[in-house]
C-alpha positions in Angstrom: -44.4 -81.2 -141.4 -43.8 -77.8 -139.8 -42.3 -76.9 -136.5 -41.7 -73.2 -136.1 -38.3 -72.0 -134.8 -37.1 -69.0 -132.9 -36.9 -65.8 -134.9 -39.0 -67.2 -137.7 -41.3 -64.5 -139.2 -45.0 -65.2 -139.6 -47.6 -63.4 -141.7 -45.0 -61.4 -143.7 -43.1 -60.3 -140.6 -46.2 -59.3 -138.5 -45.2 -61.9 -135.8 -41.7 -63.1 -134.9 -41.6 -66.5 -133.1 -39.8 -66.4 -129.8 -39.9 -69.9 -128.3 -42.0 -73.0 -127.7 -44.2 -72.6 -124.6 -45.4 -76.2 -124.5 -47.0 -79.0 -126.3 -49.3 -82.0 -125.9 -50.9 -84.8 -127.8 -52.6 -82.4 -130.3 -51.0 -79.0 -130.3 -47.8 -77.0 -129.8 -47.9 -73.5 -128.5 -45.4 -70.7 -129.3 -44.8 -67.2 -127.9 -44.6 -64.7 -130.7 -43.9 -61.0 -130.7 -46.1 -58.7 -132.8 -43.6 -56.3 -134.2 -45.9 -53.3 -134.7 -47.1 -53.2 -131.1 -44.2 -55.0 -129.3 -46.9 -57.2 -127.6 -46.4 -60.9 -126.9 -49.0 -63.4 -128.0 -49.4 -67.2 -127.8 -50.0 -69.0 -131.0 -51.1 -72.6 -131.1 -51.0 -75.0 -134.0 -51.5 -78.7 -134.5 -48.2 -80.5 -133.7 -46.1 -82.5 -136.2 -47.6 -85.8 -135.1 -51.1 -84.5 -136.1 -49.6 -83.0 -139.3 -48.4 -86.5 -140.4 -51.8 -88.1 -140.0 -53.9 -88.9 -143.1 -56.9 -86.9 -141.8 -54.7 -83.8 -141.1 -56.8 -81.5 -143.3 -60.0 -82.6 -141.5 -58.3 -81.9 -138.1 -57.2 -78.5 -139.3 -60.8 -77.6 -140.3 -62.0 -78.8 -136.9 -59.2 -76.8 -135.2 -60.2 -73.6 -136.9 -63.9 -74.1 -136.2 -63.2 -74.7 -132.5 -61.0 -71.6 -132.4 -63.8 -69.5 -133.8 -66.3 -71.0 -131.3 -63.9 -70.4 -128.4 -63.8 -66.7 -129.4 -67.4 -66.7 -128.1 -66.2 -67.5 -124.6 -65.3 -64.0 -123.6 -64.5 -64.6 -119.9 -61.8 -63.1 -117.6 -60.7 -66.6 -116.6 -60.5 -68.1 -120.1 -57.5 -67.5 -122.2 -58.6 -65.0 -124.9 -58.6 -66.1 -128.5 -58.0 -63.2 -130.9 -58.0 -64.6 -134.4 -56.7 -67.4 -136.6 -53.9 -67.1 -139.0 -52.4 -69.3 -141.7 -48.7 -69.7 -142.5 -47.6 -72.0 -145.3 -50.9 -74.0 -145.0 -50.7 -74.4 -141.3 -53.4 -72.7 -139.2 -52.6 -71.0 -136.0 -54.8 -69.8 -133.1 -53.6 -66.4 -131.9 -54.3 -66.1 -128.1 -53.4 -63.8 -125.3 -50.1 -64.5 -123.7 -50.6 -65.2 -120.0 -47.5 -64.5 -117.9 -47.3 -66.7 -114.8 -46.9 -70.2 -113.5 -49.5 -72.9 -113.8 -51.0 -74.3 -110.6 -49.1 -77.6 -111.0 -45.8 -75.8 -110.9 -46.9 -73.5 -108.1 -48.0 -76.4 -105.9 -44.7 -78.2 -106.6 -42.7 -75.1 -105.5 -44.8 -74.0 -102.5 -46.8 -77.0 -101.3 -50.5 -77.5 -101.1 -52.8 -74.5 -101.1 -54.9 -73.3 -98.2 -58.6 -74.1 -98.6 -59.5 -70.5 -99.1 -57.0 -69.9 -101.9 -57.8 -73.2 -103.6 -61.5 -72.5 -103.6 -60.9 -69.0 -105.0 -59.2 -70.5 -108.1 -61.6 -73.4 -108.4 -64.6 -71.0 -108.4 -62.9 -68.9 -111.0 -62.3 -71.9 -113.3 -65.8 -73.2 -112.5 -67.3 -69.9 -113.8 -65.1 -70.2 -116.9 -66.3 -73.8 -117.5 -69.9 -72.6 -117.3 -69.2 -70.3 -120.2 -67.5 -73.1 -122.2 -70.5 -75.4 -121.6 -72.9 -72.7 -122.6 -71.1 -72.6 -126.0 -71.8 -76.3 -126.3 -68.2 -77.5 -125.5 -66.5 -79.7 -123.0 -63.0 -78.9 -122.0 -62.1 -82.5 -121.1 -58.6 -81.7 -119.8 -59.0 -79.7 -116.6 -55.9 -80.2 -114.4 -53.6 -77.9 -112.4 -51.1 -77.6 -115.4 -53.9 -76.2 -117.5 -54.6 -73.4 -115.1 -52.2 -70.4 -115.1 -52.0 -67.8 -112.3 -51.5 -64.3 -113.7 -48.2 -63.0 -112.4 -48.7 -60.9 -109.3 -52.5 -61.5 -109.1 -54.7 -64.1 -107.6 -56.5 -64.7 -110.9 -56.7 -68.2 -112.6 -56.9 -68.5 -116.3 -58.0 -71.7 -118.0 -55.9 -72.7 -121.0 -55.3 -75.5 -123.5 -58.5 -76.4 -125.2 -56.8 -79.0 -127.4 -59.2 -81.7 -126.3 -62.3 -79.5 -126.3 -65.2 -81.0 -128.2 -68.8 -80.3 -128.8 -71.3 -82.6 -127.0 -75.0 -83.4 -126.9 -76.5 -84.3 -123.6 -78.0 -87.8 -123.6 -76.3 -89.0 -126.8 -73.6 -91.6 -127.1 -70.6 -90.0 -128.9 -67.3 -91.3 -130.2 -64.4 -89.2 -129.0 -60.6 -89.4 -128.9 -59.4 -91.3 -125.8 -56.7 -88.8 -125.0 -56.8 -87.9 -121.3 -54.8 -87.0 -118.3 -54.5 -89.9 -115.8 -56.0 -89.0 -112.4 -58.1 -86.2 -113.7 -60.1 -87.9 -116.4 -63.4 -89.6 -115.4 -64.2 -93.2 -116.3 -66.2 -92.3 -119.5 -63.0 -90.8 -121.0 -61.5 -94.3 -121.0 -64.1 -95.5 -123.5 -64.1 -94.9 -127.2 -67.8 -94.3 -127.1 -69.7 -93.0 -124.1 -72.2 -90.5 -122.8 -70.3 -87.3 -122.2 -71.7 -84.2 -120.5 -70.9 -81.3 -118.3 -70.5 -83.9 -115.5 -67.3 -85.0 -117.4 -65.7 -81.7 -116.6 -67.1 -81.7 -113.0 -65.0 -84.8 -112.3 -61.8 -83.2 -113.5 -62.5 -80.0 -111.6 -63.1 -81.9 -108.4 -59.9 -83.9 -109.0 -58.0 -80.6 -109.5 -59.2 -79.3 -106.2 -58.2 -82.7 -104.6 -54.6 -82.2 -106.0 -54.4 -78.5 -105.0 -55.3 -79.4 -101.4 -53.2 -82.5 -101.0 -50.2 -82.2 -103.5 -51.3 -85.6 -104.8 -52.6 -86.8 -108.1 -55.8 -88.8 -107.5 -55.9 -92.5 -108.4 -56.9 -92.9 -112.0 -60.6 -93.7 -112.5 -60.0 -96.9 -114.5 -57.9 -98.3 -111.7 -60.7 -97.5 -109.2 -63.3 -99.2 -111.4 -61.3 -102.2 -112.7 -59.5 -102.9 -109.4 -62.4 -101.9 -107.2 -60.1 -99.6 -105.4 -61.8 -96.8 -103.3 -60.8 -93.2 -103.6 -59.0 -92.1 -100.5 -60.6 -89.0 -99.0 -58.5 -85.9 -99.5 -58.8 -85.2 -95.7 -56.7 -88.2 -95.1 -53.7 -86.3 -96.6 -54.6 -82.8 -95.2 -56.5 -82.6 -92.0 -57.1 -78.9 -92.5 -59.6 -79.7 -95.2 -63.2 -79.0 -94.0 -65.8 -81.8 -94.0 -67.9 -79.8 -96.5 -65.1 -79.5 -99.0 -63.9 -83.0 -98.5 -67.4 -84.4 -99.2 -67.9 -82.1 -102.2 -64.7 -83.5 -103.8 -65.7 -87.1 -103.2 -69.2 -86.3 -104.7 -67.7 -84.6 -107.7 -65.4 -87.6 -108.3 -68.1 -90.3 -108.1 -67.2 -93.0 -110.6 -70.5 -93.2 -112.4 -71.6 -90.0 -114.2 -75.2 -90.2 -112.8 -73.8 -90.1 -109.2 -72.0 -86.8 -109.7 -73.5 -83.3 -109.7 -74.7 -82.9 -113.3 -73.5 -79.3 -113.8 -70.5 -77.3 -112.6 -73.0 -74.9 -110.9 -74.5 -77.7 -108.9 -71.1 -78.9 -107.7 -69.9 -75.3 -106.8 -73.0 -75.0 -104.6 -71.7 -77.9 -102.6 -68.5 -75.9 -101.8 -70.3 -72.8 -100.5 -69.8 -72.3 -96.7 -73.0 -72.7 -94.6 -74.1 -69.8 -92.5 -72.8 -71.7 -89.4 -69.3 -72.0 -90.8 -69.3 -68.3 -91.6 -69.1 -67.5 -87.8 -66.9 -70.5 -86.7 -63.3 -70.2 -85.5 -63.5 -66.7 -84.1 -62.0 -67.7 -80.8 -58.7 -69.4 -80.1 -57.4 -70.6 -76.8 -55.9 -67.1 -76.3 -58.1 -64.6 -78.1 -61.6 -63.6 -79.3 -61.5 -62.4 -82.9 -65.1 -61.3 -83.2 -64.3 -57.6 -83.3 -61.7 -58.1 -86.0 -64.2 -60.1 -88.0 -66.8 -57.3 -87.6 -64.4 -54.6 -88.7 -63.3 -56.6 -91.8 -66.9 -57.5 -92.7 -67.7 -53.7 -92.6 -64.7 -52.9 -94.8 -63.1 -50.8 -92.0 -59.6 -51.6 -93.2 -57.7 -49.1 -91.0 -59.5 -50.1 -87.8 -59.1 -53.7 -88.7 -55.3 -53.2 -89.2 -55.0 -51.6 -85.8 -57.1 -54.4 -84.3 -54.8 -56.9 -85.9 -51.9 -55.1 -84.2 -53.7 -55.2 -80.8 -54.6 -58.8 -80.8 -51.2 -60.0 -82.0 -49.4 -58.1 -79.2 -51.9 -59.5 -76.7 -51.5 -63.1 -77.9 -47.7 -62.7 -77.8 -47.8 -61.0 -74.3 -46.1 -58.0 -75.7 -48.6 -55.2 -74.9 -46.3 -53.4 -72.5 -43.4 -53.5 -75.0 -45.7 -52.3 -77.8 -43.8 -54.3 -80.5 -43.2 -57.8 -81.6 -39.7 -59.3 -81.6 -38.2 -62.3 -83.4 -38.6 -64.6 -80.4 -42.3 -63.9 -80.0 -42.9 -64.2 -83.7 -41.1 -67.6 -83.9 -43.4 -69.0 -81.2 -46.6 -67.2 -82.3 -49.5 -69.7 -82.1 -50.4 -71.2 -85.5 -54.0 -71.3 -84.6 -54.2 -67.5 -84.0 -52.1 -66.7 -87.1 -54.4 -68.9 -89.2 -57.6 -67.2 -87.9 -56.2 -63.7 -88.5 -55.2 -64.7 -92.1 -58.4 -66.4 -92.9 -60.5 -63.4 -91.8 -58.4 -61.0 -93.9 -58.5 -63.3 -96.9 -62.2 -64.0 -96.6 -63.5 -60.4 -96.2 -61.1 -58.9 -98.8 -61.9 -61.7 -101.3 -58.2 -62.8 -101.1 -56.9 -59.3 -101.8 -55.3 -59.0 -98.4 -53.8 -61.4 -95.8 -50.6 -62.9 -94.6 -51.0 -65.9 -97.0 -51.3 -63.5 -99.9 -48.2 -61.7 -98.8 -46.3 -64.9 -98.4 -47.3 -66.1 -101.9 -45.9 -62.9 -103.5 -42.8 -63.0 -101.4 -42.0 -66.6 -102.4 -42.9 -65.9 -106.0 -40.0 -63.3 -106.0 -37.6 -66.0 -104.8 -37.9 -65.1 -101.1 -36.8 -67.6 -98.5 -36.0 -67.5 -94.8 -32.6 -65.9 -95.6 -32.2 -62.2 -96.0 -31.8 -60.9 -99.6 -32.1 -57.1 -99.8 -33.1 -57.1 -103.5 -35.9 -59.5 -102.8 -37.1 -57.6 -99.8 -37.2 -54.4 -101.7 -38.9 -56.0 -104.7 -41.5 -57.3 -102.3 -42.0 -53.8 -100.8 -42.4 -52.4 -104.3 -44.9 -55.1 -105.3 -47.2 -54.6 -102.3 -47.0 -50.8 -102.2 -44.9 -50.4 -99.1 -42.1 -48.6 -101.0 -42.4 -45.5 -103.1 -39.6 -44.3 -105.4 -37.1 -46.5 -103.8 -38.0 -45.6 -100.2 -40.0 -47.4 -97.6 -43.2 -45.5 -96.8 -44.4 -44.4 -93.4 -47.4 -45.9 -91.6 -49.4 -42.8 -92.3 -49.0 -43.3 -96.0 -50.6 -46.7 -96.0 -53.7 -47.1 -98.3 -56.7 -48.3 -96.3 -58.8 -49.2 -99.3 -59.7 -52.4 -101.2 -58.2 -50.7 -104.3 -54.7 -50.7 -102.6 -52.1 -53.0 -104.2 -52.5 -56.7 -103.7 -51.3 -57.8 -100.3 -50.9 -54.2 -99.0 -52.6 -55.2 -95.7 -52.3 -56.1 -92.9 -49.4 -53.8 -92.3 -49.7 -52.5 -88.7 -48.1 -55.6 -87.1 -46.6 -54.7 -83.7 -43.7 -52.4 -84.4 -45.0 -51.9 -88.0 -45.0 -54.7 -90.6 -43.5 -52.2 -93.0 -40.5 -52.3 -90.7 -41.2 -56.0 -90.1 -41.0 -57.0 -93.7 -38.4 -54.7 -95.1 -37.4 -51.7 -93.0 -35.3 -51.1 -89.9 -32.9 -53.5 -88.1 -35.4 -54.7 -85.5 -38.2 -54.9 -88.2 -36.1 -57.1 -90.4 -35.9 -59.8 -87.7 -39.6 -59.7 -87.2 -40.2 -59.9 -90.9 -38.1 -63.0 -91.4 -39.6 -64.6 -88.3 -43.1 -64.0 -89.7 -42.2 -65.4 -93.0 -40.7 -68.5 -91.3 -43.7 -68.9 -89.0 -46.1 -68.8 -92.0 -44.2 -71.6 -93.6 -44.1 -73.6 -90.3 -47.8 -73.1 -89.8 -48.5 -74.0 -93.5 -50.3 -70.7 -94.1 
């Protein structure tokens, strides 16, 4: 049996093993440095348990064939498979190294996602699954821990195809009963069953359930054997829309025939209706129709200025012309949420308060001041240049601006608000705290 160790050379020194990244019932994945390029890769092999089985060689052959098939899934939201290598009789799948946390870890650290952000990732993974299904494969292990967020980007990458298997619609197949409790549909609890794209639909819907509620759904076999109903996700998070709530329940129907039969069918259930596109443009204090129109037209500078205007008006600070800590601490959650949702929606989650908050927290930011974290945040979102905070006139009003660059013209200047002058720092921390309080 082989278990690679740190600093072990592979392929005559082409790769140097760095560490174990993770493992499961079938495989173990290592990070490895390619000496010639200095580039990190992830290399996956069958684990020692599989190596000890009598049918190991057969499993190796299947492993290699699946790797070759997965190379055909060239998709931005699927971990890229480069090649297969052999070291002392053990085959390895060489894949891109994706730097970032998985969604399970992210939710554990930061709480449940907003509906907009969760749907962004689910749509990305759904598109990836369509590619997998077109290749004649099922993933069979969709869950938050198998979805990595690229560091500093709102891009989800589907990983760990250890349970991936070919399928034929309408045929009863014998498959391994490995599964992840809570995300596996009832057919995965049977040694023989009718598997299809609807098998991955269940897991994708269960993943969305978890992202929005911070809860693992009740396992499908418990639901069936104990006749225990699935609690609607909206019971745990009242901010979930009826449309998304119903789509999750539909996707997690116990019997395969009661679910949408393809990922595309299920994703269509999540699309907002024309009516919902124009809802929530008014709060008890402000009408946000003009902000919505400006953002829809891509008028980023005017939208930034409008954001400044409405926030001053809501806070009753028009005469002062700037926001202070007190007004930010008491800023209505309803208004803050509408502003954020509009920015996130029309920028395709490139701009918005929630995007800024996610980056800030990913750097270790809290409600307490840390100059290094503030400066790192400013560097990341493009508010600092060569170690100095930029002026408002140097902001980039373009969708090609750095992630989370806007909105930036918060009363008094969010550049000052997040990281600049003395008054601004207080506003910045108050905004960060308020975003947490409002669960944005």
